[in-house]
C-alpha positions in Angstrom: 41.4 -49.8 56.3 42.8 -47.7 53.4 40.9 -44.7 52.2 39.3 -45.0 48.8 40.5 -42.7 46.0 38.2 -39.8 45.4 35.8 -40.3 42.5 36.8 -38.7 39.2 34.3 -36.9 37.0 34.0 -38.0 33.4 32.8 -35.5 30.8 29.6 -36.8 29.4 28.9 -36.9 25.7 27.9 -33.5 24.4 29.4 -31.6 27.3 30.9 -28.2 26.7 34.7 -28.6 26.5 37.5 -26.7 28.0 40.0 -24.8 25.8 43.6 -26.0 25.3 46.3 -25.1 27.8 47.3 -21.4 27.5 43.8 -20.5 26.2 41.0 -19.0 28.3 38.6 -21.8 29.5 35.2 -22.1 27.9 32.5 -21.8 30.5 29.9 -24.6 30.6 27.1 -22.1 29.7 29.0 -20.3 27.0 26.5 -19.6 24.2 27.1 -20.8 20.6 30.1 -23.1 21.5 29.7 -26.8 21.5 32.2 -29.6 21.8 30.6 -33.0 21.4 32.1 -36.1 22.9 32.5 -39.6 21.5 29.7 -42.0 22.1 29.7 -45.8 22.3 28.4 -46.0 18.6 31.4 -44.2 17.1 32.9 -46.3 14.2 36.3 -47.8 14.6 37.6 -45.9 11.5 36.6 -42.5 12.9 39.6 -40.1 13.1 40.0 -38.4 16.5 38.0 -35.2 16.8 35.4 -36.2 14.1 33.1 -38.2 16.3 30.4 -35.5 16.1 30.2 -35.9 12.3 28.8 -39.4 12.8 25.7 -38.0 14.5 24.6 -35.3 12.0 23.5 -34.9 8.4 24.0 -31.2 8.0 26.6 -28.5 8.6 26.5 -24.7 8.2 29.7 -23.0 7.1 30.0 -19.2 7.6 32.9 -17.2 6.3 34.0 -14.4 8.6 33.9 -10.9 7.3 37.4 -9.3 7.0 37.0 -5.5 7.3 40.4 -4.8 5.7 39.5 -6.8 2.7 36.0 -5.3 2.4 37.1 -1.6 2.5 40.7 -1.7 1.1 40.5 -4.8 -1.3 43.6 -6.3 0.4 43.2 -10.1 0.3 43.4 -11.6 3.7 43.4 -15.2 4.9 39.9 -16.8 4.8 38.4 -18.0 8.1 35.3 -19.9 8.6 33.1 -21.0 11.5 31.4 -24.4 11.1 28.2 -24.8 13.0 25.4 -27.3 13.5 21.8 -26.7 12.8 21.3 -25.1 16.3 23.9 -22.4 15.5 26.5 -23.9 17.8 30.1 -23.8 16.7 31.7 -27.2 16.2 34.8 -26.4 14.1 36.8 -23.4 13.1 38.7 -23.4 9.7 41.6 -21.0 8.9 43.6 -20.7 5.7 47.3 -20.8 6.0 49.0 -18.8 3.2 51.3 -15.9 2.9 50.5 -12.3 1.7 52.2 -12.7 -1.7 50.4 -15.9 -2.6 47.0 -14.4 -1.7 47.4 -11.2 -3.5 49.2 -12.5 -6.6 47.4 -15.7 -7.3 43.9 -14.7 -6.2 41.4 -17.5 -5.9 43.6 -19.9 -7.8 46.2 -19.8 -5.0 47.5 -22.9 -3.3 47.0 -23.2 0.4 46.8 -25.3 3.5 43.8 -25.1 5.7 43.6 -26.1 9.3 40.2 -27.2 10.8 40.2 -27.0 14.6 37.8 -28.3 17.2 36.7 -26.1 20.1 39.8 -27.2 22.2 42.0 -25.6 19.5 43.2 -29.0 18.3 43.6 -29.5 14.6 41.4 -32.4 13.5 41.4 -31.9 9.7 44.1 -30.6 7.4 43.4 -29.6 3.8 46.0 -29.2 1.1 45.4 -27.5 -2.2 48.2 -27.4 -4.7 48.6 -24.8 -7.5 46.7 -26.3 -10.4 44.6 -25.2 -13.4 40.8 -24.8 -13.2 39.9 -24.4 -16.8 38.5 -27.0 -19.2 41.4 -26.3 -21.6 43.8 -28.1 -19.2 42.0 -31.4 -18.5 45.2 -33.2 -17.3 46.0 -30.9 -14.4 42.7 -29.8 -12.9 42.0 -28.9 -9.3 42.7 -31.4 -6.5 42.5 -31.1 -2.7 43.9 -33.6 -0.2 42.0 -34.2 3.0 44.0 -35.4 6.1 42.6 -36.5 9.5 44.7 -36.5 11.6 47.6 -34.6 10.1 49.7 -36.9 7.9 46.9 -39.5 7.3 45.0 -39.0 4.1 41.3 -39.9 4.2 40.2 -38.6 0.9 40.5 -36.3 -2.1 38.3 -33.7 -3.9 39.1 -33.9 -7.6 37.7 -31.6 -10.3 36.6 -33.6 -13.3 36.6 -32.3 -16.9 33.4 -30.7 -18.2 33.1 -28.0 -20.9 30.3 -26.1 -19.1 29.3 -27.5 -15.7 31.3 -27.6 -12.5 32.0 -31.2 -11.6 34.0 -32.9 -8.9 34.7 -36.5 -7.7 34.8 -37.3 -4.0 37.4 -40.1 -3.6 38.7 -42.2 -0.7 42.3 -42.5 0.4 43.0 -45.0 -2.4 41.4 -42.6 -4.9 38.3 -44.7 -5.5 35.3 -42.6 -6.5 32.7 -42.6 -3.7 30.5 -39.6 -4.6 30.2 -37.0 -7.3 29.3 -33.3 -7.2 27.5 -31.5 -10.0 27.1 -27.8 -10.1 24.9 -25.5 -12.2 25.8 -24.0 -15.5 25.9 -20.5 -14.0 27.2 -20.0 -10.5 26.1 -16.4 -10.2 23.8 -16.1 -7.2 21.4 -13.3 -8.1 19.1 -13.1 -5.0 19.0 -16.8 -4.6 21.0 -19.9 -3.5 23.4 -21.8 -5.7 23.2 -25.5 -5.3 25.9 -28.2 -6.1 24.2 -31.6 -6.0 26.0 -34.5 -4.3 25.3 -37.6 -6.4 26.0 -41.3 -6.0 29.1 -42.8 -7.5 27.4 -43.6 -10.8 25.6 -40.2 -10.8 22.1 -41.8 -10.8 20.8 -40.6 -7.5 21.1 -37.4 -5.5 22.2 -38.0 -1.9 22.9 -34.5 -0.7 24.0 -31.0 -1.7 26.3 -28.1 -1.0 24.4 -24.8 -1.1 25.9 -21.3 -1.5 23.4 -19.3 0.4 22.3 -15.8 -0.5 23.4 -13.4 2.3 21.9 -10.1 1.1 22.8 -7.5 -1.5 25.2 -5.4 0.5 27.2 -8.3 1.9 27.3 -10.1 -1.4 28.6 -7.1 -3.3 31.1 -5.6 -0.9 32.6 -8.7 0.8 33.9 -12.2 0.1 32.2 -13.6 3.2 30.0 -16.5 2.1 27.6 -18.9 3.8 27.2 -22.5 2.8 25.0 -25.4 3.8 26.2 -29.0 3.5 23.7 -31.9 3.5 24.6 -35.5 3.4 23.2 -38.9 4.6 23.3 -39.5 8.3 24.9 -43.0 7.7 27.6 -41.7 5.3 31.1 -42.7 6.3 32.7 -40.1 8.5 35.7 -39.8 6.3 33.5 -39.0 3.3 31.7 -36.3 5.4 35.0 -34.7 6.2 36.0 -34.8 2.5 32.7 -33.1 1.6 33.5 -30.4 4.0 36.8 -29.9 2.2 34.9 -29.8 -1.1 32.8 -26.9 0.2 35.9 -24.8 0.8 37.3 -25.7 -2.6 34.0 -24.6 -4.3 34.1 -21.4 -2.4 37.6 -20.5 -3.6 36.9 -21.5 -7.2 33.5 -19.9 -7.8 32.8 -17.4 -5.1 36.1 -15.8 -4.2 36.9 -12.4 -5.7 39.7 -12.4 -8.2 41.3 -9.3 -9.7 38.4 -7.1 -8.3 35.8 -9.1 -10.3 32.6 -9.7 -8.4 32.5 -13.1 -6.9 30.1 -15.6 -8.5 30.3 -14.2 -12.0 31.4 -17.4 -13.6 29.8 -19.8 -16.0 30.8 -23.5 -15.6 34.5 -24.1 -15.2 
């Protein structure tokens, strides 16, 4: 009688994950770190690593404070922690640019951004080319490509022309408009949140929002570190949710990133 093979343990959905090879392991009881698994209800078109987005309708994006940038004014790469409503980290985003680009082009700079899960695997890749952001150049306005996984385009964030208000179109991989984003006339956040409404394709109904959250006078004045909230329908396509996350980063760069020592947020419209 042959001996049976020892049973293997499967990681249940929602279990804390281990880090990638070469990285220190994440203990099961590590606070604030969460790596969701894929459940049986995950859509067939869900890119790997984005299964958790199918289960939620809100994300919190917190930019990390860079001390060198705060005290010296030397522009460093932006880094963000993406959390769920419980404050658990689900993704980490890091800008990939060189020193010359950051300090010469300011908030208009082109960049790639890598969004990693808690196993240090890149699950979303954002590409922003060098383009205009003024209403005087309506033919070459801001555009960000969203890939998941790398090399597979799932959507675009496209700035649309408006003389006063910030406006964007959320498009799918074939560049069909799925949602629209409409911002306020003045994006200066004086002791309050700044909300960008996420609208239906025809602009008739509000379905969500991207909120730049007030973080306090000292932090707002001396740093570029911003906090955002992203709200969307629970049943929204996972690819569109990922594209909305990309829109949050583009909005941060365009309207809340310091440029030439000007205080962030002191902009009207586009």
